[in-house]
Each structure stands twice: as structure tokens, then as C-alpha cells.
C-alpha positions as CSV (number, residue, x, y, z in Angstrom):
1,M,-2.4,44.0,-15.4
2,T,-1.2,42.4,-12.1
3,T,2.1,40.4,-12.4
4,P,1.6,36.9,-11.0
5,P,4.0,36.0,-8.1
6,P,6.6,33.4,-8.8
7,I,5.5,29.8,-8.0
8,A,8.0,29.6,-5.2
9,E,6.4,32.7,-3.5
10,V,3.0,31.1,-3.6
11,M,4.4,27.9,-2.1
12,L,6.2,29.9,0.6
13,A,3.0,31.8,1.4
14,E,1.2,28.5,1.9
15,A,4.0,27.1,4.0
16,Q,4.0,30.2,6.2
17,A,0.2,29.9,6.7
18,I,0.7,26.3,7.8
19,A,3.5,27.3,10.2
20,A,1.4,30.1,11.6
21,A,-1.6,27.7,12.1
22,A,0.7,25.2,13.9
23,Q,2.0,27.9,16.3
24,R,-1.5,29.1,17.0
25,L,-3.0,25.6,17.5
26,D,-4.4,25.0,20.9
27,V,-2.5,21.9,22.3
28,T,-5.4,21.0,24.5
29,H,-7.9,21.2,21.6
30,A,-5.6,19.2,19.4
31,Q,-5.3,16.4,21.9
32,R,-9.1,16.4,22.4
33,A,-9.5,16.0,18.6
34,V,-7.1,13.0,18.6
35,D,-8.9,11.5,21.6
36,M,-12.2,12.0,19.7
37,L,-10.9,9.9,16.9
38,L,-9.4,7.3,19.2
39,A,-12.8,6.9,21.0
40,C,-14.7,6.6,17.8
41,N,-16.8,3.4,17.9
42,G,-18.0,3.7,14.4
43,K,-16.6,5.5,11.4
44,V,-15.4,8.9,10.6
45,L,-17.4,10.9,8.1
46,V,-15.6,14.0,6.6
47,T,-17.7,16.7,4.8
48,G,-17.2,20.0,3.1
49,V,-18.4,21.9,0.0
50,G,-16.4,23.0,-3.0
51,K,-12.6,23.0,-2.5
52,S,-13.2,22.1,1.2
53,G,-15.1,19.1,-0.1
54,L,-12.0,18.0,-2.0
55,V,-9.9,18.4,1.1
56,A,-12.5,16.4,3.0
57,Q,-12.2,13.6,0.4
58,K,-8.4,13.5,0.8
59,I,-8.6,13.4,4.6
60,A,-11.1,10.6,4.5
61,A,-8.9,8.6,2.1
62,S,-5.8,9.2,4.4
63,L,-7.7,8.0,7.5
64,T,-9.0,4.9,5.7
65,S,-5.5,4.1,4.4
66,V,-4.1,3.8,7.9
67,G,-6.9,1.7,9.2
68,L,-9.5,4.1,10.6
69,M,-12.7,3.6,8.6
70,S,-13.6,6.9,7.0
71,V,-15.8,8.1,4.2
72,Y,-16.5,11.4,2.5
73,L,-20.1,12.6,3.0
74,N,-21.4,15.0,0.4
75,P,-23.6,17.4,2.4
76,L,-26.0,17.9,-0.6
77,D,-26.5,14.2,-1.0
78,A,-26.8,13.8,2.8
79,L,-30.0,15.9,2.7
80,H,-31.4,13.6,0.1
81,G,-30.9,10.2,1.6
82,D,-27.2,9.7,2.2
83,I,-27.5,10.8,5.8
84,G,-28.6,7.3,6.4
85,V,-24.9,6.3,6.4
86,V,-24.5,8.1,9.8
87,R,-24.7,5.8,12.8
88,D,-24.4,6.2,16.5
89,G,-20.8,6.3,17.6
90,D,-19.6,8.1,14.4
91,V,-17.4,11.2,14.3
92,I,-18.2,13.8,11.7
93,I,-15.4,16.2,10.6
94,M,-16.7,19.4,9.0
95,I,-14.4,21.5,6.9
96,S,-15.3,25.1,6.1
97,N,-13.2,28.3,5.8
98,S,-16.0,30.6,6.5
99,G,-17.6,28.5,9.2
100,E,-21.0,29.6,7.7
101,T,-21.4,27.1,4.8
102,T,-25.1,26.8,4.3
103,E,-25.1,23.2,3.2
104,L,-23.2,22.1,6.4
105,L,-25.4,24.1,8.6
106,A,-28.5,22.4,7.0
107,V,-27.0,18.9,7.8
108,I,-26.1,19.5,11.4
109,P,-29.6,19.3,13.0
110,Y,-30.2,15.9,11.4
111,V,-26.9,14.3,12.2
112,K,-27.3,15.5,15.8
113,K,-30.4,13.3,16.1
114,R,-27.8,10.5,16.3
115,D,-25.2,9.9,18.9
116,V,-22.3,11.4,17.0
117,R,-19.5,13.9,17.7
118,L,-18.8,16.9,15.5
119,L,-15.3,18.1,14.9
120,G,-14.8,21.3,12.9
121,I,-11.7,22.3,10.9
122,L,-12.7,25.9,10.5
123,G,-11.3,29.2,9.3
124,K,-13.5,30.9,11.9
125,T,-14.0,28.8,15.1
126,K,-16.6,31.2,16.6
127,S,-18.8,30.9,13.5
128,A,-22.2,29.3,13.3
129,I,-20.7,25.9,12.5
130,G,-18.1,26.3,15.2
131,Q,-20.7,26.9,17.8
132,R,-22.5,23.7,16.9
133,C,-19.5,21.5,16.9
134,D,-18.3,19.6,19.9
135,L,-14.8,20.9,19.1
136,A,-13.4,23.2,16.5
137,L,-9.8,23.5,15.4
138,D,-8.5,26.8,14.1
139,A,-7.6,26.7,10.4
140,S,-7.7,30.4,9.8
141,V,-5.3,32.3,7.5
142,E,-4.4,36.0,7.2
143,R,-4.9,35.9,3.5
144,E,-4.9,33.5,0.6
145,A,-1.7,33.0,-1.5
146,S,-3.3,34.6,-4.5
147,P,-3.9,38.2,-5.7
148,I,-7.6,37.3,-5.6
149,D,-8.2,36.6,-1.9
150,Q,-11.3,34.5,-2.7
151,V,-9.3,31.7,-4.4
152,P,-8.8,29.0,-1.8
153,T,-5.0,28.3,-1.6
154,S,-3.5,28.9,1.9
155,S,-6.8,28.0,3.6
156,T,-7.1,24.6,1.9
157,A,-3.4,24.0,2.5
158,V,-3.9,24.6,6.2
159,A,-7.0,22.5,6.4
160,M,-5.2,19.7,4.6
161,A,-2.3,19.9,7.0
162,I,-4.5,19.7,10.0
163,G,-6.2,16.6,8.5
164,D,-2.7,15.1,7.9
165,A,-1.7,15.9,11.5
166,L,-4.8,14.2,12.9
167,T,-4.1,11.1,10.7
168,V,-0.5,10.8,11.8
169,A,-1.3,11.4,15.5
170,W,-4.0,8.7,15.4
171,M,-1.5,6.3,13.7
172,M,1.1,6.9,16.4
173,A,-1.4,6.5,19.2
174,K,-2.6,3.2,17.7
175,G,0.9,2.0,16.9
176,V,0.2,1.5,13.2
177,S,3.2,-0.4,11.7
178,V,4.6,-0.5,8.2
179,N,3.1,-3.9,7.9
180,D,-0.4,-2.6,8.9
181,F,0.0,0.2,6.3
182,A,1.1,-2.3,3.6
183,M,-2.0,-4.4,4.1
184,N,-4.1,-1.5,3.0
185,H,-1.8,-0.7,0.1
186,P,-1.3,-4.1,-1.7
187,A,-0.8,-2.5,-5.1
188,G,1.8,0.0,-3.8
189,S,5.5,-0.6,-3.7
190,I,5.6,-1.0,0.1
191,G,2.5,-3.3,0.0
192,R,3.9,-5.6,-2.7
193,R,7.2,-5.9,-0.9
194,L,5.6,-6.8,2.5
195,T,2.6,-8.8,1.5
196,L,3.6,-10.9,-1.5
197,M,4.8,-14.3,-0.6
198,V,6.6,-16.9,-2.7
199,R,3.3,-18.9,-2.9
200,D,1.6,-16.0,-4.6
201,L,4.1,-15.9,-7.5
202,M,5.5,-19.4,-7.9
203,I,4.5,-21.8,-10.6
204,P,2.7,-24.6,-8.8
205,L,3.8,-28.2,-9.1
206,D,0.8,-29.3,-11.2
207,K,2.1,-26.9,-13.9
208,L,5.6,-28.3,-13.9
209,I,7.5,-31.2,-15.5
210,M,9.5,-33.4,-13.2
211,I,11.8,-36.0,-14.8
212,N,13.5,-39.1,-13.4
213,A,17.2,-39.1,-12.6
214,D,17.8,-41.7,-15.3
215,A,16.1,-39.6,-18.0
216,R,18.4,-39.5,-21.1
217,L,19.7,-36.3,-22.7
218,P,16.9,-36.0,-25.4
219,E,14.3,-36.2,-22.7
220,V,16.1,-33.6,-20.6
221,V,16.3,-31.2,-23.6
222,D,12.7,-31.9,-24.5
223,A,11.6,-31.1,-20.9
224,L,13.6,-27.9,-20.8
225,T,12.2,-26.8,-24.2
226,T,8.6,-27.7,-23.4
227,Q,8.6,-26.1,-19.9
228,A,10.5,-23.0,-21.2
229,I,11.3,-21.5,-17.8
230,G,15.0,-22.1,-17.8
231,A,15.1,-25.2,-15.6
232,V,13.5,-28.6,-15.0
233,L,13.2,-30.5,-11.7
234,V,14.5,-34.0,-11.1
235,K,12.7,-36.5,-8.9
236,N,14.3,-38.0,-5.9
237,A,14.9,-41.8,-6.6
238,V,13.6,-42.7,-3.1
239,D,10.7,-40.3,-2.7
240,P,9.3,-39.0,-6.0
241,A,7.6,-36.1,-4.2
242,A,11.0,-34.9,-2.9
243,L,13.7,-33.1,-4.9
244,G,16.5,-35.1,-6.4
245,G,18.0,-32.0,-8.1
246,I,17.5,-29.3,-10.7
247,I,18.9,-28.9,-14.2
248,T,19.1,-25.4,-15.6
249,D,19.9,-24.3,-19.1
250,G,23.3,-23.3,-17.7
251,D,23.8,-26.8,-16.2
252,L,23.1,-28.4,-19.5
253,R,25.6,-26.1,-21.4
254,R,28.3,-26.7,-18.8
255,A,27.8,-30.5,-18.9
256,L,28.0,-30.6,-22.7
257,K,31.1,-28.4,-22.6
258,R,33.0,-30.7,-20.3
259,T,31.8,-33.9,-22.0
260,P,33.3,-35.0,-25.3
261,A,30.7,-35.0,-28.0
262,D,30.9,-38.8,-28.5
263,G,29.9,-39.2,-24.9
264,W,26.7,-37.1,-25.0
265,G,24.6,-40.1,-25.9
266,G,25.4,-41.6,-22.5
267,L,24.4,-38.6,-20.4
268,V,21.4,-38.8,-18.1
269,A,19.7,-36.3,-15.8
270,R,21.8,-37.2,-12.8
271,D,24.9,-36.3,-14.7
272,L,23.6,-32.9,-15.4
273,M,21.7,-31.9,-12.3
274,T,22.7,-29.8,-9.3
275,T,21.8,-32.1,-6.3
276,T,21.7,-29.4,-3.6
277,P,20.3,-26.3,-5.2
278,I,19.3,-23.2,-3.3
279,A,15.6,-23.4,-2.5
280,V,12.9,-21.4,-0.8
281,V,9.7,-22.2,1.0
282,S,6.3,-21.0,-0.1
283,G,5.7,-18.9,3.0
284,M,8.9,-16.8,2.4
285,P,8.3,-13.1,1.5
286,A,8.9,-12.9,-2.3
287,I,11.2,-9.9,-1.8
288,E,13.5,-12.2,0.3
289,A,13.6,-14.7,-2.5
290,L,14.5,-12.0,-5.0
291,T,17.4,-10.9,-2.7
292,L,18.6,-14.5,-2.5
293,M,18.7,-14.7,-6.3
294,E,20.5,-11.3,-6.7
295,R,23.1,-11.8,-3.9
296,N,24.3,-15.3,-5.0
297,A,28.0,-14.7,-5.8
298,K,28.7,-18.1,-7.5
299,K,26.4,-17.8,-10.5
300,A,23.3,-16.0,-11.7
301,I,20.1,-17.5,-10.3
302,T,16.9,-17.0,-12.3
303,V,14.8,-19.8,-11.0
304,L,14.4,-21.5,-7.6
305,P,12.7,-24.7,-6.5
306,V,10.0,-24.2,-3.8
307,I,10.1,-26.9,-1.1
308,D,7.8,-27.3,1.9
309,E,8.6,-30.0,4.4
310,A,10.9,-31.8,2.0
311,K,8.2,-31.9,-0.7
312,V,8.5,-30.0,-4.0
313,V,5.5,-27.6,-4.3
314,G,6.6,-25.3,-7.2
315,M,9.2,-23.2,-8.9
316,L,9.9,-19.5,-8.6
317,R,11.2,-17.4,-11.5
318,M,13.0,-14.1,-11.2
319,H,10.9,-13.0,-14.3
320,D,7.7,-13.3,-12.2
321,L,9.3,-11.4,-9.3
322,V,10.3,-8.6,-11.6
323,Q,6.8,-8.5,-13.2
324,A,5.3,-8.2,-9.8
325,G,7.2,-4.9,-9.3
326,L,9.6,-6.2,-6.7
327,S,12.8,-5.2,-8.4
């Protein structure tokens, strides 16, 4: 029975295959491949069969994620109607280790009836598929990283690496920024941090309670209890839409502590409130608001008023920022 190689040896074999392919890569062909993608007036369709098909799906997903419209085209389905997705100006990337994949060869005559460019990522560039492509990149390997040479390992790793290289080269040529990338990944950590604004997470004004500055202590306590977000806003005496101040749970406790118990009955909202609280605007990135809360040295801040053009528009809680995955 053959002893399986250690996992590290398999990984090193694949890494060596990628390094050899990189050294062997024709620089002129590589640049032409990137230029083909840059000149694409339509979309990129990536196709392959079996394990090469899975590599094709990953490459298509990577290209789409950085802003180049790309889809996986199943060659079997293409021959039964899906070829209708192909349009003039498209680029089709064909992935095959043998370069003789029957299903891909069957598709080529029909896609060539349209004004498309064919780019091959092939284990044998002088194969039947290679001869029919406008350009073929060499993805050959000496052997697979498996005792059974027919199991795709090094070959799929090399094809994937070439697809990744094309994706990154296109990104760099197009000047794709972190913000551009984030717009296509709103659910990811980077996307949330760069795309979520205060307005997306704040509690809007129509869901809030605002009390008058002369509201007595029972009304203040009732508002804090009913609202249950750790603070209540106080109206400005001159302009009710503006902010007069904010009363947090902490403000209430501190006011009661410094006031003799027999004086509690005379307390009103203006005696308890912070008149110049830290505030944010609705158009501020939510991550900046979180940083503002976390970096305040004077006291812990868990809620901020949101003010646009001197008008109160909402409240932002740290709880909602954390729930959005920003912490």
C-alpha cells in the first residue's frame, strides 16, 4: 500500500507548480490577456468541465466581485439554450488541462458565430482548444501532487492562480479602490465598515421621545423607562426641532447623587441634562461614530444624538453598531 505524502508536501508540490508556471509565463501573452479583459465591451464568461468547471466558477466570482461582470457558463447547458447568454463584445475564458475537452470543443463553433474573444487557460496550449482560441495561457504542470496523476491538484491550483493573477492585474489597471471593492461586498467586514452610514443604523426621530426642558423628574424617568435606549432627548426652548440637551441614565444617577433626597421633587429636565453633548451627523460613516464613542476619555458613551443642520433627526446606539458587526 502506498504511503500518502504529508499534507505539507502536497502543498509544496502545488506551490512549486505555480512558481514554475509563473516563471514559464510568456509576458507578452499575459499582457495581451489583460488587454483582452480591459477591452471587453460586454461580460466575461468562464467555462470548464469537472474540476476545471469549479475553477471557472471561482474565477468568474472573483472577476465579478471586483467590478468586471462575469458569469460561469456550463458548456453542457450552453448547447441546450444557455449559449443565448453570449453577446457580441464578450470574452470567453476556457479552462482545460488537456486542451481537448469534448464539451468545450463542441461549444466553440457556436460562440464563434458571435463577435467574441476566446482566452484559454490550458494545460496544453498547442491542443485543439488552444488552436481555436485567440490567445492561450500555459497552465501546464509536470505532474499532479498526488500518487494518482489523474487527480487534479497541481493543475487546478495553477489554473486558479492564473485566474487570480488576471483578476488582480485587471483591478490594478482599472484602479479599483477599497471603496469600490466594498460596494460589491456589503455583507463583508470591509463592506460594512465602508458603506454603512449613521443614517442606516440610527433610530429615526419619529421613533423617539423628546421631552421639554421643564419636564419634572417623574416624566423624565417615565421617558427613559419607556424609550429604553439609555437616554432621552430634551427639546430646545426656542426651537423645538433643535436639541436642548440629552439625559442619559448616567446623568440621572449623578444628578440624584448630588441632590439631597428632599430636593428631588423640584428637579426638572434642564437640571439633569447635558446641554452640549457629543453628536454626529446622519451622513457620517458608522464606523467613525463607533470610534467616537470608544475613544471618549471622559465617560463611556453608548448613545449619540444625530443632528443635521441644527435639527435632531435621530439617535445612534452603540448596541446597533455592534449588532451591525462594526466592532
